[in-house]
C-alpha positions as a printed Julia matrix, in Angstrom:
269×3 Matrix{Float64}:
  -0.14   0.1    -0.2
   1.28   3.45   -1.07
   2.02   5.99    1.73
  -0.79   8.08   -0.22
  -3.39   5.12    0.04
  -2.58   4.55    3.71
  -2.96   8.45    4.57
  -6.34   8.35    2.55
  -7.67   5.52    4.17
  -7.12   6.81    7.9
  -8.32  10.06    7.48
 -12.25  10.64    7.87
 -14.63  13.73    7.27
 -15.15  14.19   11.1
 -11.34  14.02   11.6
 -10.94  16.7     8.85
 -13.63  18.84   10.35
 -12.39  18.7    14.14
  -9.04  19.89   12.56
 -10.53  22.73   10.69
 -12.78  23.68   13.81
  -9.38  23.79   15.7
  -7.4   25.82   13.18
 -10.44  28.52   12.71
 -10.8   28.8    16.52
  -7.1   29.33   16.67
  -7.01  32.29   14.52
  -7.17  36.17   15.81
  -8.94  37.04   12.85
 -11.79  34.96   13.87
 -12.43  36.73   16.87
 -12.12  40.03   15.59
 -14.43  39.6    12.66
 -17.13  38.08   14.27
 -16.21  40.49   17.23
 -16.81  43.37   14.55
 -19.86  41.65   13.19
 -21.73  41.94   16.65
 -20.7   45.19   17.33
 -21.81  46.32   13.9
 -25.18  44.84   13.79
 -26.12  45.57   17.23
 -24.45  49.18   17.41
 -25.55  50.49   13.7
 -29.23  49.25   14.2
 -29.48  50.45   17.65
 -28.06  54.11   16.27
 -30.47  53.79   13.38
 -33.54  52.97   15.61
 -32.61  55.9    17.97
 -32.08  58.26   15.11
 -35.49  57.13   14.03
 -36.94  57.91   17.2
 -35.54  61.28   17.8
 -36.83  62.08   14.33
 -40.39  61.18   15.19
 -40.25  63.13   18.46
 -38.76  66.2    16.94
 -42.02  66.45   14.73
 -41.12  63.95   11.79
 -43.69  61.48   13.2
 -46.49  61.88   10.44
 -43.83  61.67    7.41
 -41.49  58.61    9.28
 -45.02  56.68   10.01
 -45.93  55.88    6.5
 -43.9   53.17    5.08
 -41.69  52.8     8.24
 -40.59  49.17    8.95
 -39.24  49.06   12.46
 -37.74  45.32   12.23
 -35.74  46.63    9.24
 -34.22  49.74   10.76
 -32.89  47.66   13.63
 -31.18  44.99   11.07
 -29.81  47.45    9.04
 -26.43  46.84   10.32
 -26.3   43.64    8.42
 -24.99  45.04    5.62
 -22.1   46.6     6.83
 -21.61  43.69    9.01
 -21.51  41.29    5.8
 -18.19  42.82    4.9
 -16.7   41.61    8.4
 -17.9   38.11    7.64
 -16.75  38.23    3.93
 -13.26  39.31    5.04
 -13.03  36.2     7.73
 -14.47  34.04    4.89
 -11.6   35.24    2.32
  -8.9   34.9     5.17
  -9.86  31.17    6.1
  -8.78  30.19    2.79
  -6.08  32.57    1.3
  -4.55  33.01    4.91
  -3.27  29.19    4.17
  -2.45  29.62    0.77
  -0.18  32.78    1.97
   1.45  30.79    4.49
   1.92  27.71    2.95
   0.1   25.92    5.47
  -2.37  24.82    2.76
   0.36  22.13    1.69
   0.19  20.83    5.0
  -3.65  20.16    5.15
  -3.58  18.89    1.77
  -0.93  16.52    2.4
  -2.88  15.34    5.28
  -6.12  14.8     3.38
  -4.86  14.08   -0.04
  -8.27  13.52   -1.46
  -8.76  17.58   -1.15
 -12.16  17.99   -1.31
 -12.91  16.61    2.53
 -10.71  19.95    3.19
 -13.26  22.44    1.46
 -15.95  20.41    2.82
 -14.82  20.64    6.39
 -13.77  24.34    5.77
 -16.97  25.35    4.61
 -19.32  23.34    7.29
 -17.18  24.62   10.05
 -17.26  28.33    8.82
 -20.97  28.15    8.48
 -21.69  26.76   11.85
 -19.94  29.16   13.42
 -20.89  32.22   11.44
 -24.88  31.28   12.03
 -24.32  30.72   15.85
 -22.88  33.75   16.11
 -25.24  35.62   13.68
 -28.42  34.65   14.95
 -28.1   35.89   18.94
 -26.36  38.91   16.93
 -29.33  39.53   14.94
 -31.86  38.92   17.83
 -30.33  40.81   20.13
 -29.99  43.79   17.48
 -33.64  43.67   16.78
 -34.25  43.84   20.9
 -32.11  47.16   21.07
 -33.57  48.69   18.08
 -37.18  47.92   19.23
 -36.09  49.52   22.56
 -34.8   52.44   21.07
 -37.8   52.99   19.26
 -40.35  52.52   22.29
 -40.75  56.15   22.21
 -42.62  56.1    19.03
 -44.85  53.61   19.97
 -44.46  51.97   16.42
 -41.83  49.43   17.64
 -42.12  45.61   16.69
 -42.13  42.56   18.43
 -41.56  39.03   17.98
 -45.32  38.6    17.58
 -45.01  40.99   14.64
 -45.3   39.22   10.99
 -42.25  38.99    9.38
 -40.34  39.78   12.52
 -38.99  36.3    13.33
 -38.31  35.43    9.5
 -36.31  38.78    9.36
 -33.99  37.94   12.67
 -33.6   34.35   11.24
 -33.07  35.54    7.74
 -30.74  38.06    8.49
 -28.53  35.43   10.1
 -28.67  33.1     6.92
 -27.94  35.96    4.67
 -24.7   36.86    6.66
 -23.77  32.98    6.69
 -24.44  32.65    2.8
 -22.15  35.6     2.3
 -19.49  34.11    4.08
 -19.77  30.76    2.29
 -19.49  32.63   -1.01
 -16.22  34.47    0.18
 -14.97  30.93    1.25
 -15.65  29.68   -2.5
 -14.15  32.99   -3.83
 -11.05  32.17   -1.66
 -10.6   28.98   -3.25
 -10.97  30.12   -6.48
  -8.96  33.27   -6.59
  -6.29  32.24   -3.51
  -5.09  35.67   -3.23
  -6.39  37.85   -0.29
  -6.22  41.07   -2.28
  -7.85  39.58   -5.42
 -10.49  37.66   -3.63
 -11.7   40.37   -1.46
 -11.79  42.81   -4.47
 -14.15  40.05   -5.98
 -16.44  39.95   -3.3
 -16.7   43.47   -2.64
 -17.38  43.92   -6.35
 -20.2   41.42   -6.34
 -21.86  42.65   -2.95
 -21.11  46.48   -3.19
 -20.08  47.62   -6.58
 -22.64  45.91   -9.18
 -25.55  47.23   -7.46
 -24.1   50.67   -8.06
 -23.33  49.61  -11.67
 -26.57  47.86  -12.27
 -28.46  51.44  -11.14
 -27.09  53.03  -14.37
 -28.83  50.83  -16.52
 -32.11  51.98  -18.32
 -35.58  50.47  -17.17
 -36.48  47.55  -17.19
 -33.08  46.34  -17.29
 -31.9   47.76  -14.01
 -34.82  46.33  -12.47
 -34.49  43.09  -14.08
 -31.04  42.59  -12.94
 -31.0   44.11   -9.36
 -33.22  41.33   -7.91
 -30.63  39.08   -8.53
 -28.14  40.91   -6.47
 -26.86  39.76   -2.82
 -27.16  43.45   -1.36
 -31.06  43.52   -2.87
 -31.83  39.94   -1.71
 -30.64  40.85    1.69
 -32.84  44.25    1.7
 -35.78  41.84    0.69
 -34.96  39.49    3.53
 -35.1   42.25    6.43
 -38.25  43.86    5.47
 -41.66  43.15    6.95
 -43.65  45.81    5.21
 -43.49  47.59    1.95
 -42.42  44.68   -0.13
 -41.08  45.93   -3.28
 -42.84  43.76   -5.91
 -39.73  43.79   -8.12
 -37.44  41.78   -5.79
 -37.56  38.24   -5.14
 -39.66  36.79   -2.1
 -37.32  36.33    1.24
 -37.07  32.77    1.21
 -36.61  32.71   -2.77
 -33.87  34.86   -2.23
 -32.31  33.45    0.13
 -32.53  30.3    -1.98
 -30.67  32.07   -4.91
 -27.67  33.24   -2.78
 -27.6   29.75   -1.65
 -27.21  28.87   -5.14
 -24.65  31.34   -5.58
 -22.8   29.86   -2.7
 -23.13  26.28   -3.8
 -21.51  27.27   -7.04
 -18.67  29.24   -5.82
 -17.89  26.28   -3.56
 -18.36  24.27   -6.36
 -15.82  26.03   -8.7
 -13.82  26.26   -5.7
 -13.62  22.39   -5.2
 -12.73  22.25   -8.96
  -9.99  24.24   -8.72
  -8.62  22.77   -5.61
  -8.49  19.43   -7.07
  -6.76  20.58  -10.37
  -4.27  23.24   -9.13
  -1.29  22.69   -7.32
  -1.34  24.07   -3.93
């Protein structure tokens, strides 16, 4: 039996997952990025909610009451926090390529694809486990800041629980998209430029298109999918529904990871 065959016979997916969990929790960037996500989601959501409450109390009540979505305002921090999660998703992969540690990982797991599966699985579980209580806390803090307006939402408000859970799923999928891009590009700067281009730049370019092209294209973009997910009122009929959008974003992440798996199996480390 060859050394490679022997190594392959002793490697299990569970063992690879455990190894990737140890690596992820050992990185300082993991805790910095997750901490930044928590501060951004909860801090910005609370700030925006407080500003809306102040505006209401200072005489803008009738104006902001029309089409006001208390849940969406409290979860607006998600759209900045996605950058922190995206950076982490990229660094989890490109950091190993930059240091050369990926060679050790692939030497221990010659079949390679279990490494990608383990990294994606561990990253997704950790991200969602942190994102869900974060979006819940952001919602609660935001509603607390809006209580003087008497327009605040609660968990019984139609769509509120869906928006909280959907926001956490959205952040997780953006992170997985970043992981896939990291495997494809293998370079930190290039992967981040690609991710930010997809998430932030494409919506700006789409706005420059004439109607109906801008509307037809915009609904497929991650940023607009996220906007629909956190909204509970004033639905934009040109966008996909919340879960349809989440499904589309999951498809993007799956395709990125699939291409990453192909690249991983074909290129030298």
